[in-house]
C-alpha positions as CSV (number, residue, x, y, z in Angstrom):
1,M,1.0,88.2,-97.3
2,L,1.9,84.9,-98.5
3,S,4.8,84.8,-96.7
4,Q,2.6,86.0,-93.9
5,L,0.3,82.9,-94.1
6,L,3.5,80.9,-93.9
7,N,4.3,81.9,-91.6
8,L,1.5,81.4,-89.6
9,F,1.1,77.5,-90.4
10,P,3.1,76.1,-87.6
11,S,1.6,78.3,-85.5
12,I,-1.9,76.8,-86.2
13,K,-0.1,73.7,-86.4
14,E,1.2,73.2,-82.7
15,K,-2.3,75.0,-81.8
16,K,-3.9,71.9,-83.6
17,Q,-1.7,69.8,-82.4
18,E,-2.5,71.4,-78.4
19,I,-6.1,71.2,-78.8
20,E,-5.9,67.6,-79.7
21,K,-3.7,66.5,-76.8
22,K,-6.2,68.4,-74.8
23,L,-8.8,66.6,-76.4
24,R,-7.2,62.9,-75.7
25,E,-6.7,64.5,-71.8
26,A,-10.5,65.2,-72.1
27,D,-11.0,61.9,-73.3
28,L,-8.9,60.3,-70.9
29,K,-10.4,62.1,-67.6
30,A,-14.0,61.3,-68.9
31,K,-12.9,57.5,-69.2
32,E,-11.4,57.8,-65.5
33,I,-14.8,59.4,-64.0
34,I,-16.8,57.0,-66.1
35,I,-14.9,54.3,-64.4
36,T,-14.8,55.4,-60.8
37,A,-18.6,56.1,-61.4
38,K,-18.8,52.6,-62.3
39,E,-16.8,51.3,-59.2
40,K,-18.5,53.6,-56.8
41,A,-21.9,52.3,-58.1
42,L,-20.7,48.5,-57.8
43,Q,-19.4,49.8,-54.1
44,I,-22.5,51.0,-53.5
45,E,-24.9,48.3,-54.6
46,K,-22.7,46.0,-52.9
47,N,-22.9,47.7,-49.5
48,S,-26.5,47.9,-50.2
49,E,-26.7,44.2,-50.5
50,E,-24.7,43.9,-47.2
51,E,-27.1,46.1,-45.4
52,A,-29.9,44.3,-46.5
53,R,-28.6,40.7,-45.6
54,R,-27.6,42.7,-42.2
55,I,-31.2,43.6,-41.8
56,T,-32.7,40.5,-43.1
57,K,-30.6,38.7,-40.4
58,D,-31.6,41.1,-37.9
59,A,-35.0,40.2,-38.6
60,V,-34.6,36.7,-38.1
61,I,-33.5,37.2,-34.8
62,F,-35.9,39.2,-34.2
63,E,-38.3,37.1,-34.7
64,K,-36.9,34.4,-32.8
65,R,-36.4,36.2,-29.8
66,L,-40.0,37.4,-30.4
67,Y,-41.2,33.7,-30.6
68,V,-39.2,32.9,-27.6
69,K,-40.4,35.4,-25.6
70,E,-43.9,34.2,-26.9
71,Q,-43.4,30.9,-25.8
72,E,-42.0,32.1,-22.3
73,I,-45.1,34.3,-21.6
74,D,-47.4,31.3,-22.7
75,R,-45.3,29.2,-19.9
76,M,-45.8,32.0,-17.5
77,H,-49.4,31.5,-18.6
78,Q,-49.8,27.9,-17.5
79,S,-47.3,28.2,-14.5
80,N,-49.3,31.1,-13.4
81,E,-52.6,29.1,-14.0
82,Q,-51.7,25.7,-12.1
83,E,-50.3,28.1,-9.6
84,R,-54.1,29.6,-9.0
85,K,-55.2,26.0,-9.2
86,R,-52.9,25.1,-6.3
87,I,-54.1,28.0,-4.3
88,D,-57.6,27.3,-4.8
89,A,-56.9,23.4,-3.7
90,E,-55.3,24.5,-0.5
91,K,-57.9,27.1,-0.4
92,T,-60.8,24.3,-0.4
93,Q,-58.5,22.6,1.7
94,L,-58.1,25.0,4.5
95,M,-62.0,25.2,4.3
96,K,-62.3,21.7,4.4
97,N,-59.9,22.1,7.7
98,R,-61.8,24.9,9.1
99,G,-64.8,23.1,9.6
100,E,-63.3,19.7,11.0
101,I,-61.7,22.2,14.1
102,I,-65.3,23.8,13.9
103,T,-67.2,20.3,14.3
104,K,-64.3,19.3,17.0
105,V,-64.3,22.3,19.3
106,Q,-68.2,22.0,19.1
107,K,-67.4,18.5,20.6
108,I,-64.7,19.2,23.2
109,A,-66.5,22.3,24.4
110,H,-68.9,19.6,25.8
111,L,-65.9,17.7,27.0
112,T,-63.8,18.1,30.5
113,P,-60.5,19.9,30.1
114,Q,-58.4,16.1,30.5
115,E,-60.6,14.2,28.0
116,A,-60.0,17.3,25.6
117,R,-56.3,17.6,26.3
118,E,-56.1,13.9,25.8
119,L,-58.1,14.1,22.6
120,I,-56.0,16.8,20.8
121,L,-52.9,14.8,21.9
122,R,-53.5,11.8,20.3
123,N,-54.6,13.7,17.4
124,V,-51.4,15.2,17.3
125,E,-49.5,11.9,17.8
126,E,-51.4,10.1,15.1
127,K,-50.1,13.4,12.6
128,L,-46.9,13.4,14.0
129,K,-45.8,9.5,14.2
130,G,-45.3,9.1,10.7
131,E,-42.9,12.3,10.9
132,I,-41.6,11.1,14.0
133,A,-40.7,7.9,12.5
134,K,-39.0,9.2,9.9
135,Q,-37.1,12.0,12.2
136,I,-35.5,8.6,13.8
137,K,-34.6,6.9,10.9
138,N,-32.9,10.1,9.7
139,A,-30.7,10.1,12.7
140,E,-30.0,6.6,13.1
141,E,-28.7,6.6,9.9
142,E,-26.9,9.8,10.5
143,T,-25.2,8.4,13.4
144,Q,-24.1,5.0,12.1
145,A,-22.5,7.3,9.0
146,K,-20.9,9.3,11.7
147,I,-19.4,6.4,13.7
148,D,-18.2,4.5,10.3
149,E,-16.8,7.5,9.3
150,K,-14.7,8.4,12.8
151,A,-13.9,4.6,13.1
152,K,-12.2,4.9,9.2
153,E,-10.5,8.3,10.7
154,L,-9.4,6.7,14.2
155,L,-7.8,3.7,11.6
156,V,-6.7,6.0,8.9
157,D,-4.6,8.0,11.6
158,A,-3.1,5.0,13.6
159,M,-2.2,3.4,10.5
160,R,0.2,7.3,9.6
161,Y,1.7,7.0,13.0
162,G,2.8,3.0,12.2
163,A,3.9,3.7,9.0
164,V,8.1,2.8,8.8
165,D,10.3,1.8,5.9
166,Y,10.1,-1.5,5.3
167,I,12.3,-3.6,3.0
168,A,11.7,-6.8,1.9
169,E,15.0,-9.3,2.3
170,Y,14.5,-13.1,1.3
171,T,16.9,-15.6,0.8
172,L,19.8,-13.8,-0.8
173,S,22.5,-12.0,0.7
174,T,25.6,-10.5,-1.5
175,V,29.3,-9.1,-0.4
176,S,31.5,-7.1,-3.0
177,I,34.9,-8.5,-3.5
178,P,37.4,-6.1,-5.2
179,N,39.0,-8.2,-7.2
180,E,39.2,-12.1,-9.2
181,E,42.2,-12.6,-7.3
182,I,40.2,-12.5,-4.3
183,K,37.8,-14.6,-5.5
184,G,40.4,-17.1,-5.9
185,R,41.4,-17.3,-2.8
186,I,37.9,-17.1,-1.5
187,I,37.5,-20.6,-3.9
188,G,40.9,-22.2,-2.8
189,K,43.0,-25.1,-3.9
190,E,40.4,-27.5,-5.4
191,G,37.3,-25.7,-3.9
192,R,38.5,-26.7,-0.2
193,N,37.7,-23.3,1.1
194,I,34.5,-22.6,-0.3
195,R,33.4,-25.8,0.9
196,A,34.4,-25.4,4.6
197,F,32.9,-21.8,4.4
198,E,29.5,-23.6,3.4
199,L,29.7,-26.5,5.7
200,A,30.8,-23.6,8.5
201,T,28.1,-21.1,8.1
202,G,25.3,-23.6,6.4
203,V,24.7,-21.3,3.2
204,D,25.1,-22.0,-0.1
205,V,27.7,-19.7,-2.0
206,D,27.4,-18.4,-5.9
207,L,30.6,-16.8,-7.1
208,E,29.1,-16.7,-10.9
209,D,28.7,-13.0,-11.2
210,E,31.7,-10.6,-11.6
211,G,32.8,-8.5,-8.2
212,M,30.1,-9.8,-6.3
213,I,29.3,-13.4,-4.2
214,K,25.8,-14.1,-3.6
215,L,24.8,-15.7,-0.1
216,S,21.8,-18.2,-0.5
217,S,19.8,-19.3,2.6
218,F,16.2,-19.2,4.1
219,D,17.5,-18.8,7.4
220,A,18.3,-15.4,8.0
221,V,20.4,-15.5,11.1
222,R,22.8,-17.5,9.0
223,R,23.2,-15.5,6.1
224,E,24.3,-12.6,8.2
225,I,26.8,-14.8,9.9
226,A,28.4,-15.6,6.8
227,K,28.1,-12.2,5.4
228,V,29.7,-10.9,7.8
229,S,32.3,-13.7,8.1
230,L,33.2,-13.3,4.4
231,D,34.0,-9.8,4.9
232,R,36.3,-10.4,7.6
233,L,37.8,-12.9,5.8
234,I,38.0,-10.8,2.5
235,R,39.6,-8.0,4.7
236,D,42.2,-10.2,6.8
237,G,43.3,-12.2,3.7
238,R,44.2,-15.2,5.3
239,I,41.9,-17.3,3.7
240,Q,42.0,-21.2,5.0
241,P,39.7,-24.1,6.1
242,E,40.9,-23.5,10.2
243,R,41.1,-19.7,9.9
244,I,37.1,-19.9,8.2
245,E,36.1,-22.0,11.1
246,E,37.8,-19.5,13.6
247,I,35.9,-16.4,11.8
248,V,32.6,-18.0,11.7
249,K,32.4,-19.0,15.0
250,K,33.7,-15.6,16.6
251,T,31.3,-14.4,14.1
252,R,28.5,-16.6,15.5
253,E,29.1,-15.0,19.0
254,E,29.1,-11.7,18.0
255,I,25.9,-11.7,15.8
256,E,24.3,-13.0,19.2
257,K,25.0,-10.2,20.7
258,L,23.7,-7.8,17.8
259,I,20.4,-10.0,18.3
260,I,20.5,-8.7,22.0
261,K,21.1,-5.2,21.1
262,A,18.3,-5.5,18.3
263,G,15.8,-6.6,21.0
264,E,16.8,-3.6,23.2
265,E,16.6,-1.0,20.3
266,L,12.9,-2.3,19.4
267,C,11.9,-1.7,23.3
268,Q,13.4,1.3,23.3
269,K,11.5,2.9,20.0
270,V,8.4,1.9,21.7
271,N,9.4,3.2,25.1
272,V,9.2,-0.3,26.7
273,Y,11.9,-0.1,29.6
274,D,11.5,-2.8,32.3
275,L,11.0,-5.9,30.5
276,P,13.1,-9.3,31.4
277,F,16.3,-9.6,30.2
278,E,15.3,-13.2,28.4
279,I,12.2,-11.6,26.7
280,V,14.5,-8.6,25.5
281,K,16.3,-11.5,24.0
282,L,14.4,-13.2,22.4
283,L,12.5,-9.6,20.8
284,G,16.2,-9.0,19.2
285,R,15.3,-12.6,17.1
286,F,12.5,-10.5,15.5
287,K,15.5,-9.2,13.4
288,Y,16.5,-12.5,11.5
289,R,12.6,-13.8,11.5
290,Y,10.2,-13.3,9.1
291,S,7.0,-14.6,8.9
292,Y,5.1,-15.0,5.5
293,G,7.9,-12.6,3.9
294,Q,7.3,-9.8,6.3
295,N,10.2,-8.9,8.9
296,M,8.9,-9.2,12.2
297,I,11.1,-6.7,13.7
298,I,9.4,-4.2,11.6
299,H,6.4,-5.8,12.0
300,T,5.9,-5.6,15.8
301,L,7.3,-1.9,15.5
302,E,4.4,-1.1,12.6
303,E,1.6,-2.8,15.0
304,T,2.7,-1.4,18.5
305,K,2.6,2.0,17.1
306,I,-1.1,1.5,15.2
307,G,-2.3,0.0,18.5
308,V,-0.8,2.6,20.7
309,A,-2.4,5.4,18.8
310,L,-5.6,3.8,18.9
311,A,-5.3,3.0,22.4
312,H,-4.7,7.0,22.6
313,E,-7.9,7.7,20.3
314,L,-10.3,5.5,21.9
315,K,-9.1,6.2,26.0
316,V,-8.1,2.8,27.2
317,D,-4.9,1.6,28.7
318,V,-2.2,2.1,26.3
319,K,0.3,0.1,28.3
320,T,-1.8,-2.8,28.2
321,V,-2.5,-2.2,24.5
322,K,1.9,-1.5,23.9
323,L,2.8,-4.6,25.3
324,G,0.0,-6.4,23.8
325,C,1.2,-5.4,20.6
326,L,5.1,-5.8,21.3
327,L,4.9,-9.3,22.5
328,H,2.2,-10.6,20.6
329,D,4.4,-13.1,18.6
330,I,6.9,-13.7,20.9
331,G,6.2,-17.5,20.9
332,K,7.6,-17.7,16.9
333,V,11.3,-17.6,18.1
334,I,10.7,-19.9,21.2
335,T,12.5,-23.1,18.4
336,D,13.1,-25.6,21.6
337,K,9.6,-26.2,22.8
338,E,6.8,-27.7,20.4
339,G,3.4,-26.1,20.1
340,S,1.2,-23.2,18.4
341,H,3.4,-19.5,18.5
342,V,0.4,-18.0,20.2
343,Q,0.6,-20.9,23.1
344,L,4.3,-20.8,23.4
345,G,4.0,-17.4,24.1
346,V,1.5,-17.1,26.5
347,D,3.6,-19.7,28.5
348,L,6.6,-17.2,28.5
349,L,4.5,-14.4,29.8
350,K,3.0,-16.2,32.5
351,K,6.3,-17.9,33.7
352,Y,7.8,-14.1,33.6
353,K,4.9,-12.6,35.3
354,I,3.2,-10.1,32.5
355,P,0.2,-8.6,33.8
356,Q,-2.6,-11.0,32.7
357,K,-5.0,-8.1,30.6
358,V,-1.4,-8.5,28.4
359,I,-1.1,-12.4,28.1
360,D,-5.0,-12.2,27.3
361,S,-4.6,-9.8,24.2
362,V,-1.5,-12.4,23.2
363,A,-3.9,-14.9,23.4
364,S,-6.9,-13.7,21.5
365,H,-4.5,-12.1,18.6
366,H,-5.1,-14.8,16.2
367,E,-8.7,-15.5,17.9
368,D,-7.9,-18.6,19.5
369,V,-10.1,-17.3,22.7
370,P,-12.6,-14.8,23.4
371,F,-11.8,-11.3,23.5
372,S,-11.5,-10.4,27.2
373,S,-11.1,-6.9,26.9
374,L,-11.1,-3.4,24.7
375,E,-7.0,-3.4,24.8
376,A,-7.2,-7.3,23.3
377,V,-9.4,-6.0,20.7
378,I,-7.3,-3.4,19.3
379,V,-4.1,-5.6,19.7
380,Y,-5.8,-7.9,17.0
381,I,-6.7,-4.6,14.8
382,A,-3.5,-3.5,14.9
383,D,-2.2,-7.0,14.1
384,A,-4.2,-7.2,11.2
385,V,-4.1,-3.8,9.5
386,S,-0.1,-4.4,10.0
387,G,-0.2,-8.0,8.1
388,G,-2.8,-7.5,5.9
389,R,-1.9,-4.1,4.1
390,P,-0.7,-4.6,0.4
391,G,2.8,-6.2,-0.1
392,A,3.6,-6.9,3.5
393,R,3.2,-10.8,3.2
394,H,3.3,-13.2,1.3
395,E,2.0,-16.7,2.0
396,D,3.8,-19.0,-0.4
397,F,7.0,-18.0,1.0
398,G,5.9,-18.4,4.2
399,E,5.0,-22.0,3.3
400,Y,8.1,-22.6,1.8
401,L,10.3,-21.3,5.2
402,Q,7.9,-23.9,6.6
403,R,8.8,-26.4,4.4
404,I,12.5,-26.2,4.3
405,K,12.6,-26.1,8.1
406,T,10.7,-29.3,8.7
407,I,13.2,-31.1,6.6
408,E,16.0,-29.7,7.7
409,D,15.0,-31.0,11.0
410,T,14.2,-34.2,9.8
411,A,17.7,-34.4,8.9
412,R,19.1,-33.8,12.5
413,T,16.9,-35.9,14.4
414,K,18.5,-39.1,12.5
415,K,21.4,-40.6,15.0
416,G,24.8,-39.7,14.2
417,V,23.6,-36.1,12.3
418,R,25.7,-33.2,14.0
419,D,23.7,-30.1,11.4
420,A,22.0,-30.2,8.3
421,Y,21.0,-27.2,5.8
422,A,19.5,-26.6,3.1
423,V,20.8,-24.8,0.4
424,Q,20.6,-23.9,-3.3
425,G,17.0,-22.6,-2.4
426,G,15.7,-25.7,-0.9
427,R,17.1,-28.1,-3.9
428,E,19.7,-29.3,-1.9
429,F,20.0,-30.9,2.0
430,R,23.7,-31.1,3.2
431,V,23.8,-33.0,6.0
432,M,26.9,-33.3,8.4
433,V,27.7,-36.4,10.0
434,I,29.7,-37.3,13.1
435,P,32.7,-39.6,11.4
436,E,33.0,-41.9,14.4
437,E,29.3,-42.7,14.5
438,I,28.3,-43.2,10.4
439,T,30.8,-45.1,8.4
440,D,30.3,-44.6,4.5
441,D,28.2,-47.3,4.4
442,D,26.2,-46.1,6.6
443,A,25.9,-42.5,5.5
444,V,24.6,-44.3,2.1
445,I,21.9,-45.8,3.6
446,L,21.3,-42.4,6.0
447,A,20.6,-40.4,2.1
448,E,18.0,-43.3,1.8
449,E,15.9,-42.8,4.5
450,I,16.3,-39.0,4.9
451,K,15.0,-39.2,1.2
452,K,12.3,-41.4,2.0
453,E,11.0,-39.2,4.9
454,I,10.8,-36.1,2.6
455,N,9.4,-38.4,-0.1
456,E,6.1,-39.3,2.8
457,K,5.9,-36.0,4.4
458,F,5.9,-33.9,1.1
459,P,4.2,-36.5,-1.6
460,T,4.3,-33.0,-3.9
461,F,7.2,-31.6,-3.3
462,P,8.1,-29.2,-6.3
463,G,11.0,-30.3,-8.3
464,Q,14.0,-32.6,-7.3
465,V,15.6,-32.8,-3.6
466,K,19.4,-33.1,-3.7
467,I,20.5,-35.0,-0.4
468,T,24.4,-34.8,0.3
469,I,25.8,-36.6,3.5
470,I,29.1,-35.3,4.5
471,R,31.5,-37.5,6.2
472,E,34.9,-35.5,7.1
473,Y,37.6,-36.7,9.4
474,R,39.9,-35.3,11.2
475,A,43.1,-35.9,13.3
476,Y,44.8,-33.7,15.2
477,A,48.1,-33.8,17.0
478,T,49.9,-31.3,19.5
479,S,53.4,-31.5,19.8
480,H,55.7,-30.0,22.6
481,S,59.1,-28.1,22.3
């Protein structure tokens, strides 16, 4: 019996352990259930709070919207009240007008048809007088605005036709040299070649920059002759005083041909083919002439295109405008006579029997004389548009050119002077004299005379001016074999 009980003991122990295990598991599950229940309770509480906040927020929004609606309804009531008052006022005015009309009709009944008609017209006229004046004023303003706008359109369109490439050239040209050896040959022994070149061309030569020679002169024709001559001397390789003079002389003759060609090309570009040769030649000089820093061939082409476009738009004589624009500054390249460029141009055109309307346009393009035709006004406008646009002209540069030319002319008028050139940007004037007429002592006196005359003509001349008198005597002999 005892042994049987002992045999059962392990089984009871195991049962006990199993029961304890299940109790622990049950306890854990109970705790988990409690924790889960708490979490759900917290979530429910959180959701409830959020829902409450949302409901509160919606309620606030609803209250705001309700308030806005109430305000709108109040404004509508006020507006309706104002409209009702306005309608009542108009109704009252209509009733008053009706009474006046009835009274007038009663009066008219005792008038003749003609008297009634006149009475009605007077009443209508009085009422409409202010309205008519207002409409007239509005029509005038509208018409003026359209006129101004159309004028702007005409000018802008004309300027578009006159657009040309514009490159400002002033007093400097450059020539590239292949190497320093060539530069040395250009300078020559003790600088004799470069001196001969400057004397022959009348330009100042700057050799300071590597691979380049700068040629400086206010006269564009001299600069061009010097540039072409130097290019030819470099290609030829024979650089010596005699050869320099030969090349410069030949180049000067060829530049004259280029001037003629430039005049012909300018006429072709504006479709003018029947001008006298001398006028075409003078027009070619525009290629190397500047007015206040603006190249004259570019200015003339630009002005002519603008003038022609305006003439087409305004239905006037296109040929007269074209010739007036083309020839308006022709007097600026007439250098052998005294007078304003306007008068010189007019005299030239009269000489070659150019049509009078063209001559009148040239005469009035600076308003020296009254405008004689619409064509003359168009020439004036086209000139003003081309010369007045930003960047086209430089007043100081024009004054500089005139000052340099005056000083050169001052030296050339002296006895025994062969020629005179401004170099170094006008800081030096080189005067070549005839050695048979001027001695060394005379040269010293001549320099002093020129200095005094310059000081008198330009008392406020900027900077210092160096006057160099060059007296070079050459002896030639030719042998016979």
